[in-house]
PyMOL Python script that loads the backbone (N, CA, C, O; Angstrom):
from pymol import cmd

cmd.read_pdbstr("""\
ATOM      1  N   UNK A   1     -23.423-119.829  20.435  1.00  0.00           N
ATOM      2  CA  UNK A   1     -23.079-119.008  19.268  1.00  0.00           C
ATOM      3  C   UNK A   1     -24.246-118.085  18.902  1.00  0.00           C
ATOM      4  O   UNK A   1     -24.063-116.883  18.713  1.00  0.00           O
ATOM      5  N   UNK A   2     -25.433-118.657  18.805  1.00  0.00           N
ATOM      6  CA  UNK A   2     -26.603-117.862  18.420  1.00  0.00           C
ATOM      7  C   UNK A   2     -26.884-116.782  19.463  1.00  0.00           C
ATOM      8  O   UNK A   2     -27.221-115.648  19.122  1.00  0.00           O
ATOM      9  N   UNK A   3     -26.742-117.150  20.739  1.00  0.00           N
ATOM     10  CA  UNK A   3     -26.991-116.165  21.793  1.00  0.00           C
ATOM     11  C   UNK A   3     -25.997-115.018  21.703  1.00  0.00           C
ATOM     12  O   UNK A   3     -26.353-113.863  21.933  1.00  0.00           O
ATOM     13  N   UNK A   4     -24.752-115.336  21.370  1.00  0.00           N
ATOM     14  CA  UNK A   4     -23.731-114.292  21.239  1.00  0.00           C
ATOM     15  C   UNK A   4     -24.092-113.343  20.108  1.00  0.00           C
ATOM     16  O   UNK A   4     -23.974-112.125  20.248  1.00  0.00           O
ATOM     17  N   UNK A   5     -24.532-113.903  18.986  1.00  0.00           N
ATOM     18  CA  UNK A   5     -24.922-113.078  17.838  1.00  0.00           C
ATOM     19  C   UNK A   5     -26.113-112.203  18.199  1.00  0.00           C
ATOM     20  O   UNK A   5     -26.146-111.020  17.861  1.00  0.00           O
ATOM     21  N   UNK A   6     -27.096-112.788  18.891  1.00  0.00           N
ATOM     22  CA  UNK A   6     -28.278-112.025  19.288  1.00  0.00           C
ATOM     23  C   UNK A   6     -27.899-110.896  20.232  1.00  0.00           C
ATOM     24  O   UNK A   6     -28.439-109.794  20.132  1.00  0.00           O
ATOM     25  N   UNK A   7     -26.968-111.163  21.155  1.00  0.00           N
ATOM     26  CA  UNK A   7     -26.528-110.136  22.093  1.00  0.00           C
ATOM     27  C   UNK A   7     -25.822-109.009  21.347  1.00  0.00           C
ATOM     28  O   UNK A   7     -26.018-107.831  21.643  1.00  0.00           O
ATOM     29  N   UNK A   8     -24.995-109.394  20.373  1.00  0.00           N
ATOM     30  CA  UNK A   8     -24.274-108.393  19.581  1.00  0.00           C
ATOM     31  C   UNK A   8     -25.250-107.516  18.798  1.00  0.00           C
ATOM     32  O   UNK A   8     -25.139-106.290  18.806  1.00  0.00           O
ATOM     33  N   UNK A   9     -26.214-108.161  18.116  1.00  0.00           N
ATOM     34  CA  UNK A   9     -27.181-107.405  17.322  1.00  0.00           C
ATOM     35  C   UNK A   9     -28.065-106.559  18.214  1.00  0.00           C
ATOM     36  O   UNK A   9     -28.457-105.454  17.838  1.00  0.00           O
ATOM     37  N   UNK A  10     -28.382-107.075  19.400  1.00  0.00           N
ATOM     38  CA  UNK A  10     -29.206-106.306  20.328  1.00  0.00           C
ATOM     39  C   UNK A  10     -28.487-105.034  20.738  1.00  0.00           C
ATOM     40  O   UNK A  10     -29.095-103.966  20.818  1.00  0.00           O
ATOM     41  N   UNK A  11     -27.190-105.151  20.999  1.00  0.00           N
ATOM     42  CA  UNK A  11     -26.407-103.994  21.440  1.00  0.00           C
ATOM     43  C   UNK A  11     -26.260-102.983  20.301  1.00  0.00           C
ATOM     44  O   UNK A  11     -26.506-101.792  20.493  1.00  0.00           O
ATOM     45  N   UNK A  12     -25.857-103.454  19.116  1.00  0.00           N
ATOM     46  CA  UNK A  12     -25.660-102.546  17.985  1.00  0.00           C
ATOM     47  C   UNK A  12     -27.001-101.962  17.552  1.00  0.00           C
ATOM     48  O   UNK A  12     -27.072-100.809  17.127  1.00  0.00           O
ATOM     49  N   UNK A  13     -28.061-102.759  17.661  1.00  0.00           N
ATOM     50  CA  UNK A  13     -29.386-102.268  17.297  1.00  0.00           C
ATOM     51  C   UNK A  13     -29.816-101.153  18.229  1.00  0.00           C
ATOM     52  O   UNK A  13     -30.442-100.183  17.800  1.00  0.00           O
ATOM     53  N   UNK A  14     -29.481-101.290  19.510  1.00  0.00           N
ATOM     54  CA  UNK A  14     -29.829-100.258  20.489  1.00  0.00           C
ATOM     55  C   UNK A  14     -29.096 -98.964  20.169  1.00  0.00           C
ATOM     56  O   UNK A  14     -29.679 -97.881  20.224  1.00  0.00           O
ATOM     57  N   UNK A  15     -27.816 -99.080  19.834  1.00  0.00           N
ATOM     58  CA  UNK A  15     -27.008 -97.900  19.498  1.00  0.00           C
ATOM     59  C   UNK A  15     -27.571 -97.226  18.249  1.00  0.00           C
ATOM     60  O   UNK A  15     -27.686 -96.002  18.198  1.00  0.00           O
ATOM     61  N   UNK A  16     -27.918 -98.024  17.250  1.00  0.00           N
ATOM     62  CA  UNK A  16     -28.493 -97.466  16.023  1.00  0.00           C
ATOM     63  C   UNK A  16     -29.822 -96.800  16.326  1.00  0.00           C
ATOM     64  O   UNK A  16     -30.155 -95.765  15.749  1.00  0.00           O
ATOM     65  N   UNK A  17     -30.585 -97.406  17.245  1.00  0.00           N
ATOM     66  CA  UNK A  17     -31.870 -96.823  17.627  1.00  0.00           C
ATOM     67  C   UNK A  17     -31.686 -95.464  18.273  1.00  0.00           C
ATOM     68  O   UNK A  17     -32.441 -94.530  18.002  1.00  0.00           O
ATOM     69  N   UNK A  18     -30.674 -95.355  19.131  1.00  0.00           N
ATOM     70  CA  UNK A  18     -30.393 -94.081  19.800  1.00  0.00           C
ATOM     71  C   UNK A  18     -29.964 -93.035  18.780  1.00  0.00           C
ATOM     72  O   UNK A  18     -30.424 -91.894  18.817  1.00  0.00           O
ATOM     73  N   UNK A  19     -29.074 -93.436  17.864  1.00  0.00           N
ATOM     74  CA  UNK A  19     -28.603 -92.507  16.833  1.00  0.00           C
ATOM     75  C   UNK A  19     -29.757 -92.084  15.929  1.00  0.00           C
ATOM     76  O   UNK A  19     -29.865 -90.918  15.551  1.00  0.00           O
ATOM     77  N   UNK A  20     -30.612 -93.039  15.587  1.00  0.00           N
ATOM     78  CA  UNK A  20     -31.760 -92.725  14.739  1.00  0.00           C
ATOM     79  C   UNK A  20     -32.696 -91.768  15.462  1.00  0.00           C
ATOM     80  O   UNK A  20     -33.258 -90.858  14.852  1.00  0.00           O
ATOM     81  N   UNK A  21     -32.864 -91.977  16.769  1.00  0.00           N
ATOM     82  CA  UNK A  21     -33.712 -91.088  17.557  1.00  0.00           C
ATOM     83  C   UNK A  21     -33.153 -89.678  17.584  1.00  0.00           C
ATOM     84  O   UNK A  21     -33.897 -88.706  17.456  1.00  0.00           O
ATOM     85  N   UNK A  22     -31.836 -89.567  17.750  1.00  0.00           N
ATOM     86  CA  UNK A  22     -31.197 -88.249  17.766  1.00  0.00           C
ATOM     87  C   UNK A  22     -31.322 -87.589  16.403  1.00  0.00           C
ATOM     88  O   UNK A  22     -31.597 -86.392  16.309  1.00  0.00           O
ATOM     89  N   UNK A  23     -31.120 -88.367  15.347  1.00  0.00           N
ATOM     90  CA  UNK A  23     -31.221 -87.835  13.993  1.00  0.00           C
ATOM     91  C   UNK A  23     -32.636 -87.366  13.699  1.00  0.00           C
ATOM     92  O   UNK A  23     -32.833 -86.315  13.088  1.00  0.00           O
ATOM     93  N   UNK A  24     -33.629 -88.148  14.137  1.00  0.00           N
ATOM     94  CA  UNK A  24     -35.019 -87.773  13.908  1.00  0.00           C
ATOM     95  C   UNK A  24     -35.349 -86.501  14.676  1.00  0.00           C
ATOM     96  O   UNK A  24     -36.077 -85.642  14.178  1.00  0.00           O
ATOM     97  N   UNK A  25     -34.817 -86.380  15.881  1.00  0.00           N
ATOM     98  CA  UNK A  25     -35.074 -85.195  16.699  1.00  0.00           C
ATOM     99  C   UNK A  25     -34.485 -83.958  16.045  1.00  0.00           C
ATOM    100  O   UNK A  25     -35.148 -82.924  15.959  1.00  0.00           O
ATOM    101  N   UNK A  26     -33.233 -84.057  15.580  1.00  0.00           N
ATOM    102  CA  UNK A  26     -32.590 -82.900  14.950  1.00  0.00           C
ATOM    103  C   UNK A  26     -33.294 -82.546  13.642  1.00  0.00           C
ATOM    104  O   UNK A  26     -33.438 -81.368  13.315  1.00  0.00           O
ATOM    105  N   UNK A  27     -33.733 -83.557  12.895  1.00  0.00           N
ATOM    106  CA  UNK A  27     -34.455 -83.304  11.647  1.00  0.00           C
ATOM    107  C   UNK A  27     -35.771 -82.609  11.948  1.00  0.00           C
ATOM    108  O   UNK A  27     -36.160 -81.673  11.250  1.00  0.00           O
ATOM    109  N   UNK A  28     -36.457 -83.068  12.994  1.00  0.00           N
ATOM    110  CA  UNK A  28     -37.727 -82.456  13.391  1.00  0.00           C
ATOM    111  C   UNK A  28     -37.515 -81.003  13.798  1.00  0.00           C
ATOM    112  O   UNK A  28     -38.316 -80.134  13.454  1.00  0.00           O
ATOM    113  N   UNK A  29     -36.434 -80.742  14.530  1.00  0.00           N
ATOM    114  CA  UNK A  29     -36.134 -79.370  14.951  1.00  0.00           C
ATOM    115  C   UNK A  29     -35.834 -78.486  13.747  1.00  0.00           C
ATOM    116  O   UNK A  29     -36.258 -77.331  13.697  1.00  0.00           O
ATOM    117  N   UNK A  30     -35.103 -79.030  12.776  1.00  0.00           N
ATOM    118  CA  UNK A  30     -34.793 -78.262  11.567  1.00  0.00           C
ATOM    119  C   UNK A  30     -36.066 -77.940  10.797  1.00  0.00           C
ATOM    120  O   UNK A  30     -36.245 -76.821  10.317  1.00  0.00           O
ATOM    121  N   UNK A  31     -36.958 -78.938  10.679  1.00  0.00           N
ATOM    122  CA  UNK A  31     -38.215 -78.717   9.969  1.00  0.00           C
ATOM    123  C   UNK A  31     -39.059 -77.680  10.693  1.00  0.00           C
ATOM    124  O   UNK A  31     -39.670 -76.817  10.062  1.00  0.00           O
ATOM    125  N   UNK A  32     -39.090 -77.764  12.019  1.00  0.00           N
ATOM    126  CA  UNK A  32     -39.862 -76.808  12.811  1.00  0.00           C
ATOM    127  C   UNK A  32     -39.302 -75.406  12.639  1.00  0.00           C
ATOM    128  O   UNK A  32     -40.053 -74.446  12.465  1.00  0.00           O
ATOM    129  N   UNK A  33     -37.984 -75.292  12.688  1.00  0.00           N
ATOM    130  CA  UNK A  33     -37.322 -73.997  12.518  1.00  0.00           C
ATOM    131  C   UNK A  33     -37.604 -73.436  11.125  1.00  0.00           C
ATOM    132  O   UNK A  33     -37.920 -72.256  10.970  1.00  0.00           O
ATOM    133  N   UNK A  34     -37.486 -74.300  10.115  1.00  0.00           N
ATOM    134  CA  UNK A  34     -37.732 -73.893   8.729  1.00  0.00           C
ATOM    135  C   UNK A  34     -39.180 -73.443   8.554  1.00  0.00           C
ATOM    136  O   UNK A  34     -39.451 -72.439   7.895  1.00  0.00           O
ATOM    137  N   UNK A  35     -40.105 -74.194   9.148  1.00  0.00           N
ATOM    138  CA  UNK A  35     -41.527 -73.862   9.036  1.00  0.00           C
ATOM    139  C   UNK A  35     -41.820 -72.533   9.715  1.00  0.00           C
ATOM    140  O   UNK A  35     -42.581 -71.723   9.185  1.00  0.00           O
ATOM    141  N   UNK A  36     -41.231 -72.299  10.875  1.00  0.00           N
ATOM    142  CA  UNK A  36     -41.480 -71.051  11.593  1.00  0.00           C
ATOM    143  C   UNK A  36     -40.871 -69.869  10.842  1.00  0.00           C
ATOM    144  O   UNK A  36     -41.439 -68.777  10.842  1.00  0.00           O
ATOM    145  N   UNK A  37     -39.715 -70.082  10.201  1.00  0.00           N
ATOM    146  CA  UNK A  37     -39.102 -69.007   9.418  1.00  0.00           C
ATOM    147  C   UNK A  37     -39.931 -68.715   8.174  1.00  0.00           C
ATOM    148  O   UNK A  37     -40.065 -67.561   7.767  1.00  0.00           O
ATOM    149  N   UNK A  38     -40.487 -69.763   7.573  1.00  0.00           N
ATOM    150  CA  UNK A  38     -41.288 -69.596   6.365  1.00  0.00           C
ATOM    151  C   UNK A  38     -42.606 -68.901   6.689  1.00  0.00           C
ATOM    152  O   UNK A  38     -43.159 -68.184   5.856  1.00  0.00           O
ATOM    153  N   UNK A  39     -43.104 -69.118   7.902  1.00  0.00           N
ATOM    154  CA  UNK A  39     -44.397 -68.557   8.291  1.00  0.00           C
ATOM    155  C   UNK A  39     -44.293 -67.057   8.532  1.00  0.00           C
ATOM    156  O   UNK A  39     -45.291 -66.341   8.441  1.00  0.00           O
ATOM    157  N   UNK A  40     -43.107 -66.585   8.835  1.00  0.00           N
ATOM    158  CA  UNK A  40     -42.929 -65.159   9.137  1.00  0.00           C
ATOM    159  C   UNK A  40     -43.105 -64.315   7.873  1.00  0.00           C
ATOM    160  O   UNK A  40     -42.992 -63.090   7.928  1.00  0.00           O
TER     161      UNK A  40
END
""", "prot")
cmd.dss("prot")
cmd.show_as("cartoon", "prot")
cmd.util.cbc("prot")
cmd.orient("prot")
């Protein structure tokens, strides 16, 4: 039972990690774009 729960959390945690990584990347790109526009 515990192993099943750990496997489930490991899988969902990985997916959340990927989504968080994508979100952080897009946020970073937006900040970079905003900063470059502000610098002009």
